[in-house]
C-alpha positions as CSV (number, residue, x, y, z in Angstrom):
1,M,-89.8,-11.4,-127.8
2,V,-89.7,-15.1,-128.9
3,V,-88.6,-15.3,-132.5
4,Y,-90.7,-17.7,-134.7
5,E,-88.9,-20.9,-135.6
6,G,-90.1,-23.6,-137.9
7,L,-88.8,-26.0,-140.5
8,L,-90.1,-28.3,-143.2
9,A,-88.4,-31.7,-143.8
10,E,-89.6,-34.2,-146.4
11,T,-88.6,-36.7,-149.0
12,I,-88.7,-35.4,-152.5
13,R,-87.6,-36.6,-156.0
14,F,-85.6,-34.5,-158.4
15,A,-83.9,-34.8,-161.8
16,A,-80.3,-35.7,-161.1
17,H,-77.4,-36.8,-163.3
18,N,-78.5,-37.6,-166.9
19,G,-82.1,-36.7,-165.9
20,D,-82.4,-39.7,-163.6
21,E,-85.2,-39.1,-161.1
22,I,-83.9,-40.1,-157.6
23,P,-85.1,-39.4,-154.0
24,A,-83.5,-36.8,-151.8
25,Y,-84.2,-35.7,-148.3
26,F,-84.9,-32.0,-148.2
27,A,-85.2,-29.6,-145.2
28,R,-85.6,-25.8,-145.1
29,P,-86.5,-23.1,-142.6
30,L,-89.9,-21.6,-142.7
31,G,-90.6,-17.9,-142.9
32,S,-87.1,-17.0,-144.1
33,S,-85.7,-15.3,-147.2
34,S,-82.3,-15.0,-148.7
35,V,-81.5,-18.6,-147.6
36,P,-78.2,-20.2,-148.5
37,G,-78.2,-23.8,-149.7
38,V,-76.2,-26.9,-148.6
39,V,-75.8,-30.2,-150.5
40,V,-75.3,-33.0,-147.9
41,L,-73.5,-36.1,-149.0
42,H,-74.2,-39.1,-146.8
43,H,-71.6,-41.6,-145.6
44,M,-71.0,-45.0,-147.0
45,P,-73.5,-46.6,-144.6
46,G,-76.1,-44.8,-146.7
47,W,-79.0,-42.4,-146.8
48,D,-79.8,-43.0,-143.2
49,E,-81.5,-41.5,-140.2
50,G,-78.3,-40.0,-138.8
51,T,-77.6,-38.0,-142.0
52,K,-81.2,-37.0,-142.3
53,E,-80.9,-35.5,-138.8
54,I,-77.8,-33.6,-140.0
55,T,-79.9,-32.3,-142.9
56,R,-82.5,-31.0,-140.5
57,K,-79.8,-29.4,-138.4
58,F,-78.9,-27.2,-141.3
59,A,-82.5,-26.1,-141.7
60,H,-82.6,-25.3,-138.0
61,H,-79.6,-23.0,-138.6
62,G,-81.2,-21.2,-141.5
63,Y,-80.1,-23.2,-144.6
64,A,-82.0,-25.1,-147.2
65,A,-80.4,-28.5,-147.3
66,I,-80.7,-31.4,-149.7
67,M,-79.3,-34.9,-149.3
68,P,-79.5,-36.9,-152.6
69,H,-79.8,-40.7,-152.2
70,L,-76.5,-41.5,-153.9
71,H,-77.1,-45.3,-153.7
72,Y,-80.6,-45.3,-155.2
73,R,-79.5,-46.5,-158.7
74,E,-77.9,-49.6,-157.1
75,G,-80.2,-50.2,-154.1
76,G,-83.6,-48.8,-155.1
77,D,-86.0,-48.6,-152.1
78,A,-84.0,-51.1,-150.0
79,S,-82.9,-50.2,-146.5
80,P,-79.9,-47.9,-146.2
81,D,-77.7,-50.9,-145.2
82,D,-78.8,-53.0,-148.2
83,A,-78.6,-50.1,-150.6
84,A,-75.0,-49.3,-149.4
85,A,-74.1,-53.0,-149.8
86,A,-75.4,-52.9,-153.4
87,A,-73.4,-49.8,-154.1
88,R,-70.2,-51.3,-152.6
89,A,-70.8,-54.5,-154.7
90,A,-71.1,-52.4,-157.8
91,G,-67.8,-50.6,-157.1
92,G,-69.0,-47.5,-155.4
93,V,-70.7,-44.4,-156.7
94,P,-69.3,-43.4,-160.1
95,D,-67.5,-40.1,-159.8
96,D,-69.1,-38.6,-162.9
97,R,-72.5,-39.5,-161.7
98,L,-71.7,-38.0,-158.3
99,V,-70.7,-34.7,-159.9
100,G,-73.9,-34.6,-162.0
101,D,-76.0,-35.3,-158.9
102,V,-74.4,-32.5,-157.0
103,E,-74.7,-30.1,-159.8
104,A,-78.4,-30.9,-160.2
105,A,-79.0,-30.6,-156.4
106,A,-77.2,-27.2,-156.3
107,H,-79.3,-26.0,-159.2
108,L,-82.4,-27.0,-157.4
109,L,-81.3,-25.1,-154.3
110,R,-80.5,-22.0,-156.3
111,S,-83.9,-22.1,-158.0
112,L,-85.9,-21.8,-154.8
113,P,-87.8,-18.5,-154.6
114,Y,-86.3,-17.8,-151.1
115,A,-82.7,-18.7,-152.0
116,N,-79.8,-16.3,-151.9
117,G,-78.0,-18.1,-154.7
118,K,-75.1,-19.5,-152.7
119,V,-74.6,-23.2,-152.2
120,G,-72.2,-25.1,-150.1
121,I,-71.4,-28.8,-149.9
122,I,-70.6,-31.1,-146.9
123,G,-69.8,-34.8,-146.9
124,F,-68.9,-37.5,-144.4
125,C,-66.6,-40.5,-144.9
126,S,-67.0,-41.5,-148.5
127,G,-69.0,-38.3,-148.8
128,G,-66.0,-36.4,-147.6
129,R,-64.0,-37.8,-150.6
130,Q,-66.9,-36.9,-152.9
131,T,-66.9,-33.4,-151.4
132,Y,-63.2,-32.9,-152.2
133,L,-63.9,-34.2,-155.7
134,A,-66.9,-32.0,-156.3
135,A,-65.1,-28.9,-155.0
136,C,-62.4,-29.5,-157.6
137,R,-64.8,-30.2,-160.4
138,I,-67.7,-27.8,-159.7
139,P,-66.3,-24.2,-159.5
140,S,-69.8,-22.7,-159.0
141,L,-70.0,-24.1,-155.5
142,N,-69.3,-21.4,-152.8
143,A,-67.9,-23.4,-149.9
144,A,-67.0,-27.0,-149.1
145,V,-66.6,-29.1,-145.9
146,D,-64.8,-32.4,-146.0
147,C,-65.5,-34.4,-142.9
148,W,-62.9,-37.2,-142.6
149,G,-63.0,-38.1,-146.3
150,G,-61.0,-41.3,-147.0
151,R,-59.3,-42.2,-150.2
152,V,-58.6,-38.5,-151.2
153,I,-55.1,-39.9,-151.7
154,V,-54.6,-43.2,-153.5
155,D,-51.1,-44.5,-153.6
156,D,-51.8,-47.7,-155.4
157,P,-53.0,-47.1,-159.0
158,S,-54.6,-50.6,-159.0
159,Q,-57.2,-49.1,-156.6
160,L,-58.5,-46.8,-159.3
161,T,-61.4,-48.0,-161.3
162,D,-63.6,-47.1,-164.2
163,R,-66.2,-45.7,-161.7
164,Q,-63.6,-43.9,-159.6
165,P,-60.7,-43.3,-162.0
166,V,-58.8,-40.5,-160.2
167,A,-57.5,-39.7,-156.8
168,P,-59.2,-36.5,-155.8
169,I,-55.8,-35.1,-154.5
170,D,-54.6,-35.0,-158.2
171,L,-57.4,-32.6,-159.0
172,T,-56.3,-30.0,-156.4
173,P,-54.9,-27.6,-159.0
174,Q,-58.5,-27.2,-160.2
175,L,-59.9,-26.4,-156.7
176,Q,-61.5,-22.9,-156.6
177,V,-63.9,-23.5,-153.7
178,P,-63.0,-22.6,-150.1
179,L,-62.4,-25.9,-148.3
180,L,-62.8,-26.7,-144.6
181,G,-61.5,-30.1,-143.4
182,I,-62.6,-31.8,-140.1
183,F,-60.6,-34.8,-138.9
184,G,-60.0,-37.0,-135.9
185,N,-56.4,-37.8,-135.0
186,D,-57.3,-41.4,-134.1
187,D,-58.7,-42.0,-137.6
188,Q,-56.9,-44.2,-140.0
189,G,-59.1,-43.5,-143.0
190,P,-57.8,-40.8,-143.5
191,S,-54.8,-41.2,-141.3
192,P,-53.1,-38.1,-139.8
193,E,-50.3,-38.7,-142.3
194,D,-52.8,-38.6,-145.2
195,V,-54.3,-35.4,-143.8
196,N,-50.8,-33.9,-143.6
197,R,-50.1,-34.8,-147.2
198,T,-53.4,-33.3,-148.4
199,E,-52.6,-30.1,-146.5
200,T,-49.1,-29.9,-148.0
201,E,-50.7,-30.0,-151.4
202,L,-53.2,-27.3,-150.6
203,K,-50.5,-25.1,-149.2
204,R,-48.2,-25.7,-152.1
205,L,-51.0,-24.5,-154.5
206,N,-52.0,-21.6,-152.2
207,K,-55.6,-22.8,-152.0
208,V,-58.3,-21.3,-149.7
209,Y,-58.6,-23.8,-146.9
210,E,-58.7,-24.5,-143.2
211,F,-58.1,-27.8,-141.4
212,H,-59.1,-28.7,-137.9
213,R,-57.9,-31.9,-136.2
214,Y,-59.2,-33.4,-133.0
215,D,-57.3,-35.5,-130.4
216,G,-59.3,-38.3,-128.8
217,A,-61.6,-38.6,-131.9
218,G,-61.7,-41.2,-134.6
219,H,-63.7,-41.8,-137.7
220,G,-67.3,-40.5,-137.7
221,F,-67.1,-38.6,-134.4
222,F,-70.3,-36.6,-135.3
223,A,-72.5,-39.7,-135.3
224,V,-74.6,-39.5,-132.1
225,D,-75.9,-43.1,-132.6
226,R,-72.4,-44.7,-132.8
227,P,-69.8,-45.6,-130.2
228,G,-67.3,-43.2,-131.8
229,Y,-69.4,-40.1,-131.0
230,R,-67.3,-37.5,-129.2
231,P,-69.6,-34.7,-127.9
232,V,-66.9,-32.2,-126.9
233,Q,-65.0,-32.5,-130.2
234,A,-68.2,-32.7,-132.3
235,T,-69.6,-29.5,-130.7
236,D,-66.5,-27.6,-131.4
237,A,-66.2,-28.9,-134.9
238,W,-69.9,-28.0,-135.7
239,G,-69.0,-24.5,-134.7
240,K,-66.2,-24.4,-137.2
241,V,-68.6,-25.7,-139.9
242,F,-71.2,-23.0,-139.3
243,N,-68.6,-20.3,-139.1
244,W,-67.2,-21.4,-142.5
245,Y,-70.7,-21.3,-144.0
246,E,-71.5,-18.0,-142.4
247,T,-68.4,-16.6,-144.0
248,Y,-68.9,-17.9,-147.5
249,L,-72.7,-18.5,-148.0
250,R,-74.5,-15.7,-146.3
251,A,-75.9,-12.8,-148.5
252,G,-73.4,-10.0,-149.2
253,T,-70.3,-12.2,-148.7
254,P,-67.5,-10.9,-150.8
255,A,-65.3,-13.1,-153.0
256,A,-62.9,-15.2,-150.9
257,E,-59.7,-13.5,-150.0
258,P,-56.5,-15.5,-150.5
259,L,-56.2,-17.4,-147.3
260,V,-54.1,-20.3,-146.2
261,A,-54.7,-21.5,-142.6
262,G,-53.8,-24.9,-141.1
263,R,-55.1,-25.2,-137.6
264,S,-55.4,-28.0,-135.0
């Protein structure tokens, strides 16, 4: 018997940090109940077609997914490239605003009548950094996936700003959310050395985490529309992402057991 498959994907507006109404791309499976949620944080190039495709991918796999337009306050309805440029010129997305946007998006996902109440987060590039930050500051999240997040470690204090006043690594003692990390060994932002340092801190604090690193892959190796796409490594890594979410977001999942696992 062929099982029914369907999904809805659309642009919505929702009340985010401080009640600001901003756009978000939202996708969900049709005809499902007890659906987990995922907040998707786009990369620095912006609220673009590639990350919308990723949002739909989660809906296809049975998750309600929402991708807030993190650059909207700076860029408005400009193209993703122009909105990203405006956000860069302003000094990036403020950390407090990011946390508020994620909290509001997670609240929306939990409020859906077909939701199971569990919400994960995933982010790419700058969104990976923001995922680490959110996982440390929002203990109500149920699972997190950092895809090659740069600037989790900041060695030069002059690089900290009013908008981004802390290196996320310094918040690791607060981390209560199971964290999956996906990295390419050819990347330099974060470099393999930075990934090692992050893992050392997670191990030292006995956090629930798992890292996977891929040879022959650099920054953004999930991006099917970019030269850095690596289909073999990306396919394996997507399997790790969905296994992580199946473990921590599906209905009936018990509280996370103490687990420390660093894998390549």
